N, C-alpha and C positions, 0 to 999 in steps of 0.2 A: 504492499499499501505505500503511494507515493502521497503526502500532505504537503499542508505550507502553511508556515506558522508566522504573527506577525509580532516584531518586535516592539518593544516601547519606542514611542515617537517623538527622539531630540528633535529640536529646533534647528534647521541649518539654515543659514544667510536671514533672510526675510518673512517666509513661511514656508519652509521645506519641512522634509521628515524623512526616516527611511522604513522601510517594510522589509520583512523576508519572505521569500517563497521556498515551499518543498523543505521535506528532510535533507533534500540535497542541492536545493538551488535556491538562489533568493532573489529578489526584483527591489531595486533602488526607486522610489519617487520623489521629483521636485517641483513646487509649483513654480511657473517661471511667470506667467501671466497673470494679471486681477484687473485687467480692464474693460469695462464692455463695451468701449467705442473701439479700442483695440481688439477685440473680440470681433467685432460686426464688421470692421473694415481692418483690414491688414494695412500696416503703415507702408509708404515708399522703402523700398530695398528688400522689404518681408523675401524669404525665401522660400516657396511652398512645392512639395515635393509630393512625387505619388512614385509607386510600385508594384507591380504586377505580381504573381505566385502560382505555382501549380505542384500537387503532389503527386505523386507516382510512385511506382515499387521498379527496382533497375532488373536486369533477366535474372542475377540471384535472389530475388525477391527480398531485398534490402529496400525499406523505405526512404523515399528521396525528397526533395523538395528543390526545383526549380525558381528563382527569380529573374524576372526581368531587368534590365537598367532603372534607373532610376531617374524620373524625368523632373526636372525642375523649373519653375518659373518663377522670375523675380519682379515682385509686384511694383509697378511704375506709379510715380508721383502723379497727384490728378489734384491742380488748385481748388479750393473754396472757401469765402471768407463771408462773414454779416458785420454790416457796421449800425448800429444801434445808438440812440435813435431822436426820434428828430422831438424840440423841446420846442414851447411857448409859455415866455415868462413876460412879467413886468417889472420895472427897475424907475426908481427917480431919479431925476437930473444928476449928474454929479456921480453916479453909482455905478458899480459893473455888477452885470448879471454873470451866471456861470453854467453852461450849459453841459451837460456829462454825458459822453459818449465812451463806447465798448466796442470797438473792434477784436474780432474773434476770428482764430484762423479753424477752419472746419474742414480743410485738406486733410490728406493722409501721410504729408511730410512738414519738414518743420518750410517755413518760408519768412520771407521781409517785406512788410508794407511801408507805403509813404502815406502822409496825411497832409495837404492841401488846403489854402484860403486864396479864392480870389483878391489880387491887390485893391480893386475898388469896393467900397464900403460905404454903408448908409451915411447921409449928409449929417444926422442925426447923433453918429458915435464919433468919438475923437480917435478910437482905436479899436483893434480886435487880436487877440493875442491866443496862444494855444499851450497848455498847461498839463503835466502828468498829473496823473491821478491814482498812484499806483493801490492805496488801500482803498479808493472804490467809494469816499465818500462824499462827491462830488465836488471837493474843492481843491484848490491846486496845494501839491505837496510840498513846492518850494516858490518863495517868492520872484524866482527866476524863470520869464519862459521860455517854451521851448521855440518858440519863433514868436515875430509882431508885424502887425500890418496896419500902416496909418493912413492909407486910399493914396499915397505917394510913394513909400518905400513897402516892399514886402518881402521877408524873408522866411514866409510861410508857402513857400512853392518849391517845384523839383521835387529832391532827396533831402531837405534839409529838417523835415520831421521825421525820421525812420523809427519803425516800432523796434526795431533790432531784430533776429530772428526767434521768430515765435515760432514752438515746438506745436505741433498737431495738438488741437485744442485749445492752444494757449490764447493768453487776451492781452489785451493793450488798451489799457485806461487812461482816458485823457478828457480835458473841459475845454470850451471854447469861452474865452472870457470877451463879452461886448462890455465896453464903457459908453455909457450915455456922456454926452455933453453936456454942460450946465444949464447953458441957454435952450437947451431939448424943452418942445413946447408940451403942454399935456396933450395923451391920447396919440401923438407921433409914431410911427410902424418902424422897426427897422427887422431885415433878415439878414442873418450869414450863412453861406452853405458851406461844410466840409465837406471833401472830398478826399477818398481811400481809394488807394492803388496798390496791385503786389509790384515786386521785382518783375519789372519787363525783361531784362536780362537771361533770364531763366528758360532751360530747356522746356518745361512746362507751363509757361505762361500762356500757350493757347489754349491751354485746357481749362480757363478762369472764363466763366460765362455767369454776369457780365465781368467783366474786368476795370470796370470803375464804380464805385457806390457814395451815391451822397447823402447824407443826413442835413433839413435845414432845421435853423434855430430861428425862432420869432419873438420878437420884444417889442413890448407896448410900454411907450413912457406913461407915468402916474404921476400928478402932481399933487399936493397938498390932502395926499390919500396914503395910509398905511401901505407899506409895499412889503409882501412877506416871501421870504426864501425859507423853504425846508430840506434838510438833508439826512439821507436814512445811512447809518452804517453799523458796521458790527464793532461793539467794544469789548466782547469776551475774547480771551487768548486765539482762539482758533478761528477760522475762516474756512475749516473743513474738517469733515470727522464722522466716523460712524454713527449708526444709531446707537441713542441714549448721552449724546452730547447735547449741554445744552448751550443757548446761544443766547447773548445779549445784543438789543438792537438799542440804536439811539436815534431819537427823530430828535436834531438839533433847528430850530426855528432863528429865524433873524428878521427884524423889522428896521429895513434902509430907507423909510420914505421919513418923510419930512411929519407925520402925523400920526398919534395912539390911535391902536385899534383892536377888534377882536379878531383871533387867528382861530378856524375850524380845518381839526386833522383828523383824518382817518385812515386808518390799515386794516388789511385782513389778512388773517394768517391761517394756513393750512385748507389752501383752496389752490387750483392752479400749481403752478411751480413748486410752492409750499405745503404741496398735500404730506401730511404726515409729521407736521410739525406743529405741538399743541401748546397753548398759551398756558405759561405757569401762574395761577392764581396767584393775586396779593404780591406780584414780583414787580407794579409800576410806580415810579418813583418819577417826581417834577424836582428838576433844580431849585426852583424858586422856596419848594418848601422842605428840601433837603433829604433825611433820609427816610421821612413819613409816607406808608405805600400809601398808593390811592385808592381808592373805593371802586371796586371791579361792579359792584352792584349800579343800575339805573337809577337815577332819582337823586346820584351826587350827595346823599344822606353824610356820607363820613370825607369827603374830599375836602383838602384845604381850601380858606378861603381864595378865589380869582382862579380858581378852576372846576370844571366840572369834566368826570371823567366815566368811561365804561367800558366793560368789555361782556360782551353778550357771545355765548357759545350757544353754536346751534347742531343739532346732528349729534352722532357719535361716532367711534371707531375711525373708517375710511373716510366719513364724510363729515365729520365735525369739521368745524371751521369757528374762530373767533374773530368777531370785528371790534376793533379797538377804536374808538373814540373820543377827542378829545375837544374842549371848548375852553380858552383860556381868554378871558374876559376883557382884558386890557394887555399890550404890549405897547411898551413907549417906544417914541422913536428912538433909532439906530440901539435900540436893546433886543438882546437875544436870548435864549434859554433852550430846555431841552426836556423832553419824555423819555425813560427808559422803560423795557419791559424784557423779560425772559419769556424764552418757547424752549419745549424740548423737542428734540430730533428722535421723534419714537421708530417701532420698526417696521410701521409700514411706508416710512417715507421711502421714495424713488432716488434708487442711485444716481447722482449724478449734480450738476452745479442747479442753483433756484434761484436764476437771476431773469429769467425772462417776465415773469410778472410779479415778482417780488418789489413793489413798488408803494409807496403811500400815496395819499393824495392829500390837497390841502387848499383852502381858499381864506379870503378876507372873510370874516363870517355876516359883516353888514353889508356884504356886497349887493344889491338888488333885492334883498328880501329882510324881513326882521327875525332874525337869527339869535335869538337872545337866550337860547335851552340848546342841548342837544337835540331833543326831540323837535322843535321849531325848524334844525336845521334838516333833521332826516325827513318831516314835510315838506318841507321848500326847501330844497339846497341852494348854495348860494348860487350865482350864476357863473361866477367863473372857477374852474374848478382845476389846479395844475398837480401834477405827478412828480415826486421826488424820482433821485438818479435811483438805477437799480442797485441791491445792496447782495452781493451773492454768496450763499453760505453752499459750499458742496459736499455734498450727502458720500462719505466712500463706503464701499465692503468692506466687511472682514473675512478675512480666509482661514480656513482649516478645512482638512480629506480626511476621510476615512477608507483604510482599503477592506473588504471583506470578502463574503462567497455569496452574497445575499442582493439579488437585485430588487427584492421588497422593501430592506430595511436598511440605514445607515450606520446602524449598530455597530458598536464596535466590541472584538469580543478580548480573551484572555490571551496574555501574550505570553503562550507558553507549548513548547514542540507540542506536549502531550495533548494539548486542549483539544477540543472538539465542538468548540461553538464556531460562530460565524466569521473569526480570524481565520479558518483552517481549510484551506482549498485539498481538496482529494482526490486524487487518480485510481481507476480500480486497479489491483497488482498487473504491474506488466512484467514483459518478457522481453530477453534479447532483442532488438531487428523488429523495435516497435515506434510508433511514434505516440508519445504521452503529452495529453494537452491540460494546462492550468488556467481556467478561465477566472480570473479576480475582477473583482468589481469596484471600482476606484469612484467615490463619492464626494460629490463637491457638498462639505457641508457649512462652508460661509454662505456670505449674503449676495455675493459678486461673482458674476460669470469670470472662470478661473479655467487655465488649460495646464496639462500635468506633464511635464518631464518623467519617460521611463527607462529605466535602465535595470540590468540586470548581473549577479553576482554569483556564477556558480558553485562559488566554493562555504557559500552559506555564513559567511565570516559575519560574527555577532548576533547569529539565533540563538535563541535556547534550547535546553534539551541535549540530544545527542543526535547530529545531523550527521548522514554520512553523503556524500560527494559523489555527485554521478560518476558512472565509468568513464574510465580515460576514452574517448573519441567522441562522445558526447556533443553532438551541437543543438544549439540553440536558435530559438528566432522568435519576435514578438511581432502579433498579427493584432490587426482590429477587430471588433466583436464580431463580424463574420467569421475570423478563423479561418479564412482564404487570403485577405488581401493584409501586405506586410504594413507593421505601424510605420509611417514615417514621421517628417517633422513637416508640421505645420507654420512652423515660422523660420526665422533666420539663423538658429542658432544649431543647425544642424542635427538635434537629438530628437528621436523618437517621441512623439509627445501624443496624449488621448485627443487635441484639436480643444475647441472651446467648450465646457460642461456648464450649462447652465446652472445658477444655485441651488439648491435641492435634487439634484440629477446626479444618475450615474453614467458610469461606460464602463463596458467593458474592455479588459485587456487580455488578448490570448497569449500564453507561454508555451511554445511548443517544445520539447526537448525530443529529439532523433536519437535512440539508443541504439550503440552498434552492436552489431551480428554477434562479435566476436564475447559481449560484454558477459561479466559474470561477477556474484557478489550483490547481488541487487536484493534491496530490503524487501518482506514481504508484506 
């Protein structure tokens, strides 16, 4: 009887482990791929291989396996990118409005992109500039712009503003600053167009469609009224993490106008790209009242003076979402403040980046309506609603794996050579001149699609119990789950692997041992 025993799984590198197959053979497995995007779209330069095989007996009756040459294909680079988003804001004369944007490389390889602005600017603007916004809070990271244009001199053209090399899935965050002349008239309008283009010198440039993307920023001058801007950011230590992470958001508001007034702020967590994000009750605080927690209930009976706040959760489980609303009664001119709140990243949160719909909205509360309470604002919303910048949090997977002999359960068994549980793969008693097959079920017990490298060690190094080596001359080969197609490498490292295995799913790897005709001393 040939069997297989799994050894205790020591960690290798990031997410690896070893297990041993057979009393007389062993197999080592290591995680090499952990990205849904990579699993779905091979990166440029990846090598995909395939190989065929045939089993037969020669004239002497000895089992033989013939394999074809390995056919390999190198994945070509295909360009793709996005630029978000258009903006519409108000600004007082003599102030600057910041318009946030994100350029994301959605192609399958690294590339460089360039941002440009036109030389001509609107007559009510004294200048336009581009600033880096690495942390994505909608504000410049540095007082030094990447480029400026004033209607006469423009260094925001050509290749002056480069994203640098962006890996597949990488992003470049920036803001366009529009400075209003102090003499600009009330209700005057201005617009600016930011254009993004890929590096035209690459061999894959022709694969971009389109090869130019524009965002338009619209601005209206407002005089003798409060002018609000709200920026959303993550102030917890991480902007990515697995389920179970807590994320603290900050909604920072500023009144840059020359009059005081009320501001209405609204945010929804647990819908769209923030599915699986659940609001932590009692976590909200207002900078003006310090550490005092805001009252989540409607009616604002427990809120500090000057603010009405509520966090209303509807639905449950996958459909639960929380609408966060705040009405600050009076924000003085040139004053600022902020609200913070915390959410949990729950087990049902989708993997990936929660940036496409993760924005808050805000408005001057008395703009065209009597909006003295949240109930008033809900019944008759302010006439001009503005959205904040995107504030992305990337939900990452957790990675773990089990190898057993069970196609219906990922339960791990006892790591003992004499064990009879799910860790043991057995084959019928064999004889010389035969082929023995071991079906090893590889379970992805993590939360993200993953790929596993497979190698074998015929010496049983590390196995427990009393393993016996295969007879001299025994040959081994790894096969896909059909037991006929050789196991090949689905990526660029050249090591046979399972290919992408979805979270919670399994893949069967078949190890075949061809016993020579003159074998002796086989175990029974």
